[in-house]
VOPADO-476741 format. One record per atom (N, C-alpha, C): residue number from 1; residue in three letters; atom name; x, y, z. Coordinates in steps of 0.2 Angstrom, whole numbers, plus 5000, padded with zeros to 4 digits. Example, Ala and Ser with C-alpha at 12.3 -4.5 7.8 and 13.67 -1.06 7.14 Angstrom:
2
REC   i  aa at   c1   c2   c3
REC   1 ALA  N 5066 4972 5039
REC   1 ALA CA 5062 4978 5039
REC   1 ALA  C 5066 4984 5039
REC   2 SER  N 5064 4989 5035
REC   2 SER CA 5068 4995 5036
REC   2 SER  C 5064 5000 5039
***
This chain:
193
REC   i  aa at   c1   c2   c3
REC   1 MET  N 5005 4994 5001
REC   1 MET CA 5000 4999 5001
REC   1 MET  C 5004 5007 4999
REC   2 THR  N 5010 5005 5004
REC   2 THR CA 5013 5011 5004
REC   2 THR  C 5017 5013 4998
REC   3 SER  N 5018 5007 4994
REC   3 SER CA 5022 5008 4988
REC   3 SER  C 5017 5011 4983
REC   4 LYS  N 5010 5009 4984
REC   4 LYS CA 5006 5013 4979
REC   4 LYS  C 5005 5021 4980
REC   5 ILE  N 5005 5021 4987
REC   5 ILE CA 5004 5030 4987
REC   5 ILE  C 5012 5033 4987
REC   6 ALA  N 5017 5029 4988
REC   6 ALA CA 5025 5032 4985
REC   6 ALA  C 5024 5033 4978
REC   7 SER  N 5021 5028 4974
REC   7 SER CA 5021 5029 4967
REC   7 SER  C 5017 5036 4964
REC   8 LYS  N 5011 5035 4968
REC   8 LYS CA 5007 5042 4965
REC   8 LYS  C 5010 5047 4968
REC   9 VAL  N 5013 5048 4974
REC   9 VAL CA 5016 5053 4976
REC   9 VAL  C 5022 5055 4971
REC  10 SER  N 5026 5051 4970
REC  10 SER CA 5031 5051 4965
REC  10 SER  C 5028 5053 4958
REC  11 ALA  N 5024 5050 4956
REC  11 ALA CA 5021 5054 4949
REC  11 ALA  C 5019 5060 4949
REC  12 VAL  N 5015 5063 4955
REC  12 VAL CA 5011 5069 4955
REC  12 VAL  C 5018 5073 4955
REC  13 THR  N 5022 5073 4958
REC  13 THR CA 5030 5076 4959
REC  13 THR  C 5032 5077 4952
REC  14 ARG  N 5033 5072 4949
REC  14 ARG CA 5036 5073 4943
REC  14 ARG  C 5031 5077 4938
REC  15 GLY  N 5025 5076 4938
REC  15 GLY CA 5021 5079 4935
REC  15 GLY  C 5021 5088 4936
REC  16 ILE  N 5022 5089 4943
REC  16 ILE CA 5023 5096 4946
REC  16 ILE  C 5029 5098 4943
REC  17 CYS  N 5035 5093 4944
REC  17 CYS CA 5041 5095 4941
REC  17 CYS  C 5042 5098 4934
REC  18 ARG  N 5037 5093 4930
REC  18 ARG CA 5037 5095 4922
REC  18 ARG  C 5032 5101 4921
REC  19 GLY  N 5027 5103 4924
REC  19 GLY CA 5022 5108 4924
REC  19 GLY  C 5027 5115 4926
REC  20 GLN  N 5032 5114 4930
REC  20 GLN CA 5035 5120 4934
REC  20 GLN  C 5041 5120 4928
REC  21 ARG  N 5044 5115 4925
REC  21 ARG CA 5048 5115 4919
REC  21 ARG  C 5045 5120 4913
REC  22 VAL  N 5039 5118 4912
REC  22 VAL CA 5037 5122 4907
REC  22 VAL  C 5035 5129 4908
REC  23 LEU  N 5033 5130 4916
REC  23 LEU CA 5033 5136 4918
REC  23 LEU  C 5040 5141 4916
REC  24 VAL  N 5044 5138 4920
REC  24 VAL CA 5051 5140 4920
REC  24 VAL  C 5053 5141 4912
REC  25 LEU  N 5053 5137 4908
REC  25 LEU CA 5055 5138 4900
REC  25 LEU  C 5051 5144 4898
REC  26 ALA  N 5043 5143 4899
REC  26 ALA CA 5041 5149 4896
REC  26 ALA  C 5041 5156 4900
REC  27 ALA  N 5042 5155 4904
REC  27 ALA CA 5046 5164 4909
REC  27 ALA  C 5053 5163 4906
REC  28 ALA  N 5057 5160 4905
REC  28 ALA CA 5065 5161 4901
REC  28 ALA  C 5064 5163 4894
REC  29 LEU  N 5059 5161 4891
REC  29 LEU CA 5058 5163 4883
REC  29 LEU  C 5054 5170 4882
REC  30 GLY  N 5049 5172 4888
REC  30 GLY CA 5047 5178 4887
REC  30 GLY  C 5051 5182 4891
REC  31 THR  N 5055 5181 4895
REC  31 THR CA 5061 5185 4897
REC  31 THR  C 5066 5187 4891
REC  32 VAL  N 5067 5183 4888
REC  32 VAL CA 5073 5184 4882
REC  32 VAL  C 5068 5188 4876
REC  33 CYS  N 5062 5188 4875
REC  33 CYS CA 5058 5192 4870
REC  33 CYS  C 5059 5199 4874
REC  34 VAL  N 5057 5199 4880
REC  34 VAL CA 5056 5207 4882
REC  34 VAL  C 5064 5210 4881
REC  35 LEU  N 5069 5205 4883
REC  35 LEU CA 5075 5208 4882
REC  35 LEU  C 5078 5210 4876
REC  36 ALA  N 5075 5206 4872
REC  36 ALA CA 5078 5205 4864
REC  36 ALA  C 5073 5211 4861
REC  37 THR  N 5068 5213 4862
REC  37 THR CA 5065 5218 4858
REC  37 THR  C 5068 5225 4857
REC  38 PRO  N 5070 5228 4863
REC  38 PRO CA 5073 5233 4863
REC  38 PRO  C 5080 5234 4857
REC  39 ALA  N 5082 5227 4858
REC  39 ALA CA 5089 5227 4852
REC  39 ALA  C 5087 5227 4847
REC  40 VAL  N 5081 5223 4845
REC  40 VAL CA 5079 5223 4838
REC  40 VAL  C 5076 5229 4835
REC  41 GLN  N 5072 5233 4840
REC  41 GLN CA 5070 5239 4838
REC  41 GLN  C 5077 5245 4838
REC  42 ALA  N 5081 5244 4841
REC  42 ALA CA 5087 5247 4841
REC  42 ALA  C 5091 5247 4834
REC  43 GLN  N 5091 5240 4832
REC  43 GLN CA 5094 5238 4825
REC  43 GLN  C 5090 5240 4820
REC  44 SER  N 5083 5240 4820
REC  44 SER CA 5078 5243 4815
REC  44 SER  C 5079 5251 4816
REC  45 THR  N 5080 5254 4820
REC  45 THR CA 5081 5262 4820
REC  45 THR  C 5087 5265 4817
REC  46 LYS  N 5091 5259 4819
REC  46 LYS CA 5098 5260 4816
REC  46 LYS  C 5098 5261 4809
REC  47 ALA  N 5095 5255 4806
REC  47 ALA CA 5095 5255 4799
REC  47 ALA  C 5091 5259 4796
REC  48 GLN  N 5086 5262 4799
REC  48 GLN CA 5081 5267 4796
REC  48 GLN  C 5086 5274 4796
REC  49 ALA  N 5088 5275 4801
REC  49 ALA CA 5095 5280 4803
REC  49 ALA  C 5100 5280 4798
REC  50 GLN  N 5103 5274 4796
REC  50 GLN CA 5108 5275 4790
REC  50 GLN  C 5104 5275 4785
REC  51 GLN  N 5098 5272 4783
REC  51 GLN CA 5095 5273 4778
REC  51 GLN  C 5093 5281 4776
REC  52 GLY  N 5091 5284 4781
REC  52 GLY CA 5089 5289 4784
REC  52 GLY  C 5083 5293 4778
REC  53 THR  N 5080 5298 4782
REC  53 THR CA 5074 5304 4779
REC  53 THR  C 5078 5307 4775
REC  54 LYS  N 5077 5308 4769
REC  54 LYS CA 5081 5313 4764
REC  54 LYS  C 5077 5320 4766
REC  55 ILE  N 5081 5325 4768
REC  55 ILE CA 5074 5331 4769
REC  55 ILE  C 5080 5338 4764
REC  56 GLY  N 5075 5341 4761
REC  56 GLY CA 5078 5347 4758
REC  56 GLY  C 5075 5353 4759
REC  57 PHE  N 5077 5358 4757
REC  57 PHE CA 5074 5366 4759
REC  57 PHE  C 5075 5370 4752
REC  58 VAL  N 5069 5374 4751
REC  58 VAL CA 5070 5379 4746
REC  58 VAL  C 5067 5384 4750
REC  59 SER  N 5072 5390 4747
REC  59 SER CA 5070 5397 4748
REC  59 SER  C 5065 5400 4744
REC  60 THR  N 5059 5400 4746
REC  60 THR CA 5054 5404 4741
REC  60 THR  C 5056 5412 4740
REC  61 GLU  N 5058 5415 4745
REC  61 GLU CA 5061 5421 4744
REC  61 GLU  C 5065 5421 4738
REC  62 ARG  N 5072 5416 4737
REC  62 ARG CA 5075 5419 4734
REC  62 ARG  C 5074 5415 4727
REC  63 ILE  N 5068 5412 4726
REC  63 ILE CA 5064 5409 4719
REC  63 ILE  C 5061 5415 4717
REC  64 LEU  N 5056 5419 4721
REC  64 LEU CA 5053 5424 4718
REC  64 LEU  C 5058 5431 4717
REC  65 ARG  N 5064 5430 4721
REC  65 ARG CA 5068 5436 4719
REC  65 ARG  C 5073 5435 4712
REC  66 ASP  N 5076 5429 4712
REC  66 ASP CA 5081 5427 4709
REC  66 ASP  C 5080 5423 4702
REC  67 SER  N 5074 5421 4702
REC  67 SER CA 5071 5416 4696
REC  67 SER  C 5073 5421 4689
REC  68 LYS  N 5074 5416 4685
REC  68 LYS CA 5072 5421 4677
REC  68 LYS  C 5065 5423 4677
REC  69 PRO  N 5059 5418 4677
REC  69 PRO CA 5054 5420 4677
REC  69 PRO  C 5051 5425 4683
REC  70 ALA  N 5053 5426 4688
REC  70 ALA CA 5053 5430 4693
REC  70 ALA  C 5054 5437 4690
REC  71 LYS  N 5060 5438 4689
REC  71 LYS CA 5064 5445 4686
REC  71 LYS  C 5061 5447 4679
REC  72 ALA  N 5059 5440 4675
REC  72 ALA CA 5054 5445 4669
REC  72 ALA  C 5047 5446 4671
REC  73 ALA  N 5044 5443 4676
REC  73 ALA CA 5038 5446 4679
REC  73 ALA  C 5039 5453 4683
REC  74 GLN  N 5043 5453 4685
REC  74 GLN CA 5043 5460 4690
REC  74 GLN  C 5045 5465 4683
REC  75 ALA  N 5050 5464 4678
REC  75 ALA CA 5052 5469 4673
REC  75 ALA  C 5043 5471 4669
REC  76 LYS  N 5040 5466 4669
REC  76 LYS CA 5034 5466 4664
REC  76 LYS  C 5029 5469 4669
REC  77 ILE  N 5028 5469 4674
REC  77 ILE CA 5023 5474 4678
REC  77 ILE  C 5025 5481 4681
REC  78 GLU  N 5033 5480 4679
REC  78 GLU CA 5035 5487 4682
REC  78 GLU  C 5034 5493 4675
REC  79 ALA  N 5034 5489 4669
REC  79 ALA CA 5033 5493 4663
REC  79 ALA  C 5025 5493 4663
REC  80 GLU  N 5021 5489 4665
REC  80 GLU CA 5014 5488 4665
REC  80 GLU  C 5012 5496 4668
REC  81 PHE  N 5016 5498 4674
REC  81 PHE CA 5013 5502 4679
REC  81 PHE  C 5017 5509 4679
REC  82 LYS  N 5022 5509 4674
REC  82 LYS CA 5026 5514 4674
REC  82 LYS  C 5023 5521 4673
REC  83 SER  N 5018 5520 4668
REC  83 SER CA 5014 5528 4667
REC  83 SER  C 5009 5529 4672
REC  84 ARG  N 5007 5525 4676
REC  84 ARG CA 5003 5528 4682
REC  84 ARG  C 5007 5529 4688
REC  85 ASP  N 5013 5527 4688
REC  85 ASP CA 5019 5528 4694
REC  85 ASP  C 5020 5536 4691
REC  86 THR  N 5022 5538 4684
REC  86 THR CA 5024 5543 4682
REC  86 THR  C 5018 5549 4684
REC  87 GLU  N 5012 5547 4682
REC  87 GLU CA 5006 5551 4685
REC  87 GLU  C 5006 5552 4691
REC  88 LEU  N 5007 5549 4695
REC  88 LEU CA 5005 5549 4701
REC  88 LEU  C 5013 5554 4705
REC  89 GLN  N 5018 5554 4702
REC  89 GLN CA 5024 5557 4703
REC  89 GLN  C 5022 5564 4700
REC  90 ARG  N 5020 5565 4696
REC  90 ARG CA 5018 5573 4693
REC  90 ARG  C 5012 5575 4697
REC  91 LEU  N 5008 5571 4700
REC  91 LEU CA 5003 5574 4704
REC  91 LEU  C 5004 5577 4711
REC  92 ALA  N 5010 5573 4713
REC  92 ALA CA 5012 5574 4719
REC  92 ALA  C 5017 5579 4719
REC  93 SER  N 5020 5581 4715
REC  93 SER CA 5025 5587 4714
REC  93 SER  C 5021 5593 4713
REC  94 ASN  N 5014 5592 4710
REC  94 ASN CA 5010 5597 4708
REC  94 ASN  C 5007 5600 4716
REC  95 LEU  N 5005 5596 4719
REC  95 LEU CA 5003 5595 4726
REC  95 LEU  C 5007 5600 4730
REC  96 ARG  N 5015 5598 4730
REC  96 ARG CA 5018 5602 4733
REC  96 ARG  C 5019 5609 4732
REC  97 ALA  N 5019 5609 4724
REC  97 ALA CA 5020 5615 4722
REC  97 ALA  C 5016 5620 4724
REC  98 GLN  N 5008 5618 4724
REC  98 GLN CA 5003 5622 4725
REC  98 GLN  C 5002 5623 4733
REC  99 ALA  N 5006 5619 4737
REC  99 ALA CA 5005 5620 4744
REC  99 ALA  C 5011 5626 4746
REC 100 GLN  N 5016 5625 4743
REC 100 GLN CA 5023 5629 4744
REC 100 GLN  C 5019 5637 4740
REC 101 LYS  N 5016 5637 4734
REC 101 LYS CA 5014 5643 4732
REC 101 LYS  C 5008 5647 4738
REC 102 LEU  N 5004 5641 4741
REC 102 LEU CA 4999 5645 4746
REC 102 LEU  C 5003 5648 4752
REC 103 ASP  N 5009 5644 4756
REC 103 ASP CA 5012 5645 4760
REC 103 ASP  C 5016 5653 4757
REC 104 LYS  N 5016 5654 4752
REC 104 LYS CA 5021 5661 4750
REC 104 LYS  C 5016 5666 4750
REC 105 ASP  N 5010 5664 4747
REC 105 ASP CA 5005 5669 4745
REC 105 ASP  C 4999 5671 4751
REC 106 ALA  N 5001 5666 4758
REC 106 ALA CA 4996 5666 4762
REC 106 ALA  C 4995 5673 4766
REC 107 PRO  N 5001 5677 4767
REC 107 PRO CA 5000 5684 4770
REC 107 PRO  C 4997 5688 4766
REC 108 VAL  N 4996 5688 4760
REC 108 VAL CA 4992 5694 4757
REC 108 VAL  C 4986 5692 4753
REC 109 LEU  N 4984 5685 4755
REC 109 LEU CA 4978 5683 4753
REC 109 LEU  C 4973 5685 4757
REC 110 SER  N 4966 5686 4755
REC 110 SER CA 4961 5687 4758
REC 110 SER  C 4960 5680 4762
REC 111 GLU  N 4955 5681 4768
REC 111 GLU CA 4953 5674 4771
REC 111 GLU  C 4948 5670 4768
REC 112 SER  N 4945 5672 4763
REC 112 SER CA 4941 5668 4758
REC 112 SER  C 4945 5665 4753
REC 113 GLU  N 4950 5669 4750
REC 113 GLU CA 4955 5665 4745
REC 113 GLU  C 4958 5660 4747
REC 114 ARG  N 4962 5661 4754
REC 114 ARG CA 4965 5657 4758
REC 114 ARG  C 4962 5651 4759
REC 115 ILE  N 4956 5651 4762
REC 115 ILE CA 4952 5645 4764
REC 115 ILE  C 4950 5640 4757
REC 116 LYS  N 4949 5644 4752
REC 116 LYS CA 4947 5642 4745
REC 116 LYS  C 4953 5637 4742
REC 117 ARG  N 4958 5641 4743
REC 117 ARG CA 4966 5638 4741
REC 117 ARG  C 4966 5630 4745
REC 118 GLN  N 4965 5631 4752
REC 118 GLN CA 4966 5626 4757
REC 118 GLN  C 4962 5620 4754
REC 119 ARG  N 4956 5622 4753
REC 119 ARG CA 4950 5615 4753
REC 119 ARG  C 4954 5614 4746
REC 120 LYS  N 4955 5617 4740
REC 120 LYS CA 4957 5614 4734
REC 120 LYS  C 4964 5609 4736
REC 121 LEU  N 4968 5612 4740
REC 121 LEU CA 4975 5608 4741
REC 121 LEU  C 4972 5601 4745
REC 122 ALA  N 4966 5602 4750
REC 122 ALA CA 4964 5595 4753
REC 122 ALA  C 4961 5590 4748
REC 123 ASP  N 4958 5595 4743
REC 123 ASP CA 4953 5590 4737
REC 123 ASP  C 4959 5586 4733
REC 124 MET  N 4964 5590 4732
REC 124 MET CA 4970 5587 4728
REC 124 MET  C 4974 5581 4731
REC 125 ASP  N 4975 5582 4737
REC 125 ASP CA 4978 5577 4743
REC 125 ASP  C 4973 5572 4743
REC 126 ALA  N 4966 5572 4744
REC 126 ALA CA 4962 5567 4744
REC 126 ALA  C 4963 5561 4738
REC 127 ASP  N 4963 5565 4733
REC 127 ASP CA 4963 5563 4726
REC 127 ASP  C 4970 5559 4726
REC 128 LEU  N 4974 5561 4727
REC 128 LEU CA 4982 5559 4727
REC 128 LEU  C 4980 5553 4731
REC 129 GLN  N 4980 5553 4736
REC 129 GLN CA 4980 5547 4742
REC 129 GLN  C 4976 5541 4739
REC 130 ARG  N 4969 5544 4735
REC 130 ARG CA 4964 5538 4732
REC 130 ARG  C 4968 5534 4727
REC 131 LYS  N 4971 5539 4723
REC 131 LYS CA 4974 5536 4718
REC 131 LYS  C 4981 5532 4718
REC 132 ARG  N 4984 5534 4724
REC 132 ARG CA 4990 5529 4726
REC 132 ARG  C 4988 5523 4728
REC 133 ARG  N 4982 5523 4733
REC 133 ARG CA 4979 5518 4736
REC 133 ARG  C 4976 5511 4731
REC 134 GLU  N 4973 5515 4726
REC 134 GLU CA 4971 5511 4719
REC 134 GLU  C 4977 5509 4715
REC 135 PHE  N 4983 5513 4716
REC 135 PHE CA 4989 5510 4712
REC 135 PHE  C 4991 5504 4716
REC 136 GLN  N 4993 5506 4722
REC 136 GLN CA 4997 5501 4725
REC 136 GLN  C 4991 5492 4725
REC 137 GLU  N 4984 5494 4725
REC 137 GLU CA 4980 5488 4726
REC 137 GLU  C 4981 5484 4719
REC 138 ASP  N 4981 5488 4713
REC 138 ASP CA 4982 5485 4707
REC 138 ASP  C 4987 5483 4706
REC 139 PHE  N 4993 5486 4709
REC 139 PHE CA 4999 5483 4707
REC 139 PHE  C 5000 5476 4711
REC 140 ASN  N 4997 5476 4717
REC 140 ASN CA 4999 5471 4721
REC 140 ASN  C 4994 5464 4719
REC 141 ARG  N 4988 5465 4716
REC 141 ARG CA 4985 5461 4713
REC 141 ARG  C 4989 5458 4707
REC 142 ARG  N 4990 5462 4702
REC 142 ARG CA 4995 5461 4696
REC 142 ARG  C 5000 5455 4698
REC 143 ARG  N 5004 5459 4703
REC 143 ARG CA 5009 5454 4705
REC 143 ARG  C 5009 5448 4707
REC 144 ASN  N 5004 5448 4711
REC 144 ASN CA 5002 5440 4715
REC 144 ASN  C 4999 5437 4710
REC 145 GLU  N 4996 5440 4703
REC 145 GLU CA 4994 5436 4697
REC 145 GLU  C 5000 5431 4694
REC 146 GLU  N 5005 5436 4693
REC 146 GLU CA 5011 5434 4689
REC 146 GLU  C 5015 5429 4694
REC 147 PHE  N 5017 5430 4701
REC 147 PHE CA 5021 5426 4704
REC 147 PHE  C 5016 5421 4707
REC 148 SER  N 5011 5418 4707
REC 148 SER CA 5007 5412 4707
REC 148 SER  C 5008 5408 4702
REC 149 SER  N 5010 5411 4697
REC 149 SER CA 5010 5406 4690
REC 149 SER  C 5018 5404 4692
REC 150 ILE  N 5022 5408 4694
REC 150 ILE CA 5030 5406 4695
REC 150 ILE  C 5029 5401 4700
REC 151 VAL  N 5027 5402 4707
REC 151 VAL CA 5025 5398 4711
REC 151 VAL  C 5023 5390 4709
REC 152 GLU  N 5018 5390 4705
REC 152 GLU CA 5016 5383 4702
REC 152 GLU  C 5022 5380 4698
REC 153 LYS  N 5026 5383 4695
REC 153 LYS CA 5031 5381 4691
REC 153 LYS  C 5036 5380 4695
REC 154 ALA  N 5038 5383 4701
REC 154 ALA CA 5043 5381 4705
REC 154 ALA  C 5040 5374 4710
REC 155 ASP  N 5034 5375 4712
REC 155 ASP CA 5032 5368 4714
REC 155 ASP  C 5032 5362 4710
REC 156 ALA  N 5031 5362 4704
REC 156 ALA CA 5032 5357 4699
REC 156 ALA  C 5038 5355 4698
REC 157 ALA  N 5043 5359 4698
REC 157 ALA CA 5052 5359 4699
REC 157 ALA  C 5054 5355 4704
REC 158 ILE  N 5050 5358 4710
REC 158 ILE CA 5054 5355 4716
REC 158 ILE  C 5051 5348 4717
REC 159 LYS  N 5045 5346 4714
REC 159 LYS CA 5041 5338 4715
REC 159 LYS  C 5045 5334 4710
REC 160 LYS  N 5048 5338 4704
REC 160 LYS CA 5053 5334 4699
REC 160 LYS  C 5059 5331 4704
REC 161 ILE  N 5062 5336 4706
REC 161 ILE CA 5069 5335 4709
REC 161 ILE  C 5067 5331 4716
REC 162 ALA  N 5063 5331 4719
REC 162 ALA CA 5060 5327 4725
REC 162 ALA  C 5059 5319 4723
REC 163 GLU  N 5056 5318 4718
REC 163 GLU CA 5056 5312 4715
REC 163 GLU  C 5062 5310 4711
REC 164 SER  N 5066 5313 4708
REC 164 SER CA 5072 5311 4705
REC 164 SER  C 5077 5310 4708
REC 165 GLN  N 5078 5312 4713
REC 165 GLN CA 5083 5312 4719
REC 165 GLN  C 5081 5310 4726
REC 166 GLY  N 5075 5307 4726
REC 166 GLY CA 5073 5303 4731
REC 166 GLY  C 5072 5307 4739
REC 167 TYR  N 5070 5312 4738
REC 167 TYR CA 5068 5315 4746
REC 167 TYR  C 5062 5314 4747
REC 168 ASP  N 5062 5314 4755
REC 168 ASP CA 5056 5312 4757
REC 168 ASP  C 5052 5318 4761
REC 169 LEU  N 5056 5323 4760
REC 169 LEU CA 5052 5329 4764
REC 169 LEU  C 5056 5336 4760
REC 170 ILE  N 5051 5340 4758
REC 170 ILE CA 5054 5346 4756
REC 170 ILE  C 5052 5354 4759
REC 171 ILE  N 5056 5357 4763
REC 171 ILE CA 5051 5362 4767
REC 171 ILE  C 5054 5370 4763
REC 172 GLN  N 5050 5374 4764
REC 172 GLN CA 5051 5378 4760
REC 172 GLN  C 5051 5386 4765
REC 173 ASP  N 5049 5385 4773
REC 173 ASP CA 5051 5390 4777
REC 173 ASP  C 5053 5387 4783
REC 174 ALA  N 5059 5389 4786
REC 174 ALA CA 5062 5386 4791
REC 174 ALA  C 5067 5392 4794
REC 175 VAL  N 5068 5392 4801
REC 175 VAL CA 5072 5396 4805
REC 175 VAL  C 5078 5396 4802
REC 176 THR  N 5081 5390 4802
REC 176 THR CA 5090 5389 4801
REC 176 THR  C 5090 5384 4796
REC 177 VAL  N 5094 5382 4792
REC 177 VAL CA 5095 5379 4786
REC 177 VAL  C 5102 5377 4785
REC 178 SER  N 5104 5371 4785
REC 178 SER CA 5111 5369 4784
REC 178 SER  C 5112 5370 4775
REC 179 PRO  N 5117 5373 4774
REC 179 PRO CA 5118 5373 4766
REC 179 PRO  C 5119 5365 4763
REC 180 ARG  N 5119 5360 4767
REC 180 ARG CA 5119 5356 4763
REC 180 ARG  C 5113 5352 4761
REC 181 VAL  N 5108 5353 4764
REC 181 VAL CA 5100 5352 4763
REC 181 VAL  C 5097 5357 4758
REC 182 ASP  N 5099 5363 4756
REC 182 ASP CA 5097 5367 4752
REC 182 ASP  C 5097 5366 4746
REC 183 ILE  N 5091 5365 4741
REC 183 ILE CA 5092 5363 4735
REC 183 ILE  C 5089 5371 4730
REC 184 THR  N 5089 5376 4733
REC 184 THR CA 5086 5382 4731
REC 184 THR  C 5089 5384 4724
REC 185 ASP  N 5096 5382 4723
REC 185 ASP CA 5100 5383 4717
REC 185 ASP  C 5098 5377 4711
REC 186 GLN  N 5096 5372 4714
REC 186 GLN CA 5093 5366 4710
REC 186 GLN  C 5087 5369 4707
REC 187 VAL  N 5082 5371 4710
REC 187 VAL CA 5076 5374 4708
REC 187 VAL  C 5076 5380 4703
REC 188 LEU  N 5081 5384 4705
REC 188 LEU CA 5082 5389 4701
REC 188 LEU  C 5086 5387 4693
REC 189 LYS  N 5090 5383 4694
REC 189 LYS CA 5092 5379 4687
REC 189 LYS  C 5087 5377 4683
REC 190 ALA  N 5082 5373 4688
REC 190 ALA CA 5076 5370 4683
REC 190 ALA  C 5071 5376 4680
REC 191 LEU  N 5070 5381 4684
REC 191 LEU CA 5067 5387 4681
REC 191 LEU  C 5070 5391 4675
REC 192 GLY  N 5076 5388 4674
REC 192 GLY CA 5080 5393 4668
REC 192 GLY  C 5084 5396 4670
REC 193 ASN  N 5088 5398 4676
REC 193 ASN CA 5093 5402 4678
REC 193 ASN  C 5100 5397 4676
***
């Protein structure tokens, strides 16, 4: 009888030991996985860093100032608005001359004549200011029209450069930029400079 009990106890003990071995083995595998995960992630991150994200920068200001299309657009706009600018300068000169004449003649003018000339000068000044505002609005609108097409061409050139040279990201505005990521000269070249 004792031998039956002993054999049963022995069998249970072996089962427990087998179960513990399984638990110990599972715990060991779990620990290996937990410890290995950061190493695998580090290798993955290191591989990505070696492969790297290719970043480029383009100075929109330089594109709109130095590219051939921008210079041509600026010259075209200036030629288009030159006559209006000359007219505004003529009106401003006339207003200054009239104001100087009033200052010179004021001591000998009657009160009513002086007031009449002051009103005329005020009207001339208001007209000049209105024309200057209209000129500036028209000039800005026209410049925006011309430059929007340049921006579209520049964007197309940037996309083409990005695709052909494998850039992941192109930034157009930044606080500071390393010259090694600045591709503005390539874009200027693509636009015909």
